[in-house]
C-alpha positions in Angstrom: -52.5 -47.1 16.6 -51.4 -49.5 14.1 -52.1 -53.4 14.0 -48.6 -54.0 14.7 -48.4 -51.2 17.5 -51.2 -53.0 19.2 -49.3 -56.5 18.8 -46.6 -55.4 20.4 -48.4 -53.8 23.2 -50.1 -57.0 23.7 -46.8 -58.8 24.3 -45.7 -56.0 26.6 -48.9 -56.3 28.5 -48.2 -60.3 28.9 -44.3 -60.0 29.6 -45.1 -57.2 32.4 -48.4 -56.7 33.6 -50.4 -60.0 32.5 -52.2 -62.5 35.0 -50.8 -65.7 33.5 -47.2 -67.3 33.9 -45.8 -64.0 34.8 -48.5 -62.7 37.5 -45.7 -63.5 40.2 -43.3 -61.2 38.2 -45.9 -58.2 38.1 -47.0 -58.2 41.8 -42.9 -58.6 42.5 -42.5 -55.3 40.5 -45.6 -53.6 42.3 -47.0 -53.1 38.3 -50.7 -52.6 37.6 -51.8 -56.4 36.4 -53.9 -56.5 33.2 -56.3 -59.2 32.7 -58.6 -58.2 30.0 -57.8 -55.9 27.1 -60.6 -54.6 24.6 -59.3 -52.9 21.7 -61.7 -50.9 18.7 -60.2 -51.5 15.6 -61.7 -49.3 12.5 -61.5 -51.0 9.6 -61.8 -47.3 7.4 -58.0 -46.6 8.2 -56.7 -49.6 9.7 -56.2 -48.4 13.3 -57.0 -49.2 16.8 -58.5 -45.8 18.3 -59.6 -47.2 21.7 -58.4 -49.2 24.6 -59.4 -50.5 27.6 -57.3 -52.6 30.4 -59.3 -54.0 32.9 -57.9 -56.3 35.9 -60.7 -58.8 36.0 -63.2 -57.0 38.3 -64.9 -53.6 37.7 -61.6 -51.7 37.5 -59.7 -50.5 34.9 -58.7 -47.8 32.6 -59.8 -46.7 29.0 -57.5 -44.9 26.6 -58.6 -43.2 23.3 -55.7 -43.0 20.6 -55.1 -40.4 18.6 -51.5 -39.6 18.4 -48.3 -41.3 19.5 -48.3 -39.4 22.7 -51.5 -41.5 23.5 -49.6 -45.0 23.0 -47.0 -43.6 25.1 -49.1 -42.7 27.8 -50.4 -46.4 27.7 -46.9 -47.7 28.3 -46.6 -45.0 31.1 -49.5 -46.0 33.1 -48.6 -49.9 32.5 -45.1 -48.9 33.9 -46.4 -47.0 37.4 -45.7 -48.7 40.3 -48.7 -49.5 42.3 -49.1 -49.5 46.0 -49.1 -52.6 47.8 
């Protein structure tokens, strides 16, 4: 994942899955809420290779990124409707 793709992902999370000003929209859509995003950046190749998404408690999900398909899996996870 390039740094630009990472920035795009952060903006997407803030708009669609964030805990901030859009929290009520996240709840209304029954989407997974993300409070913290942790990334591992490798300065040798300039890529983000792992991302962890956490909701503030112990719950979270970690994604290892080796391909564009892995990035699509992150967005698919974020777009999944959660049970209420």
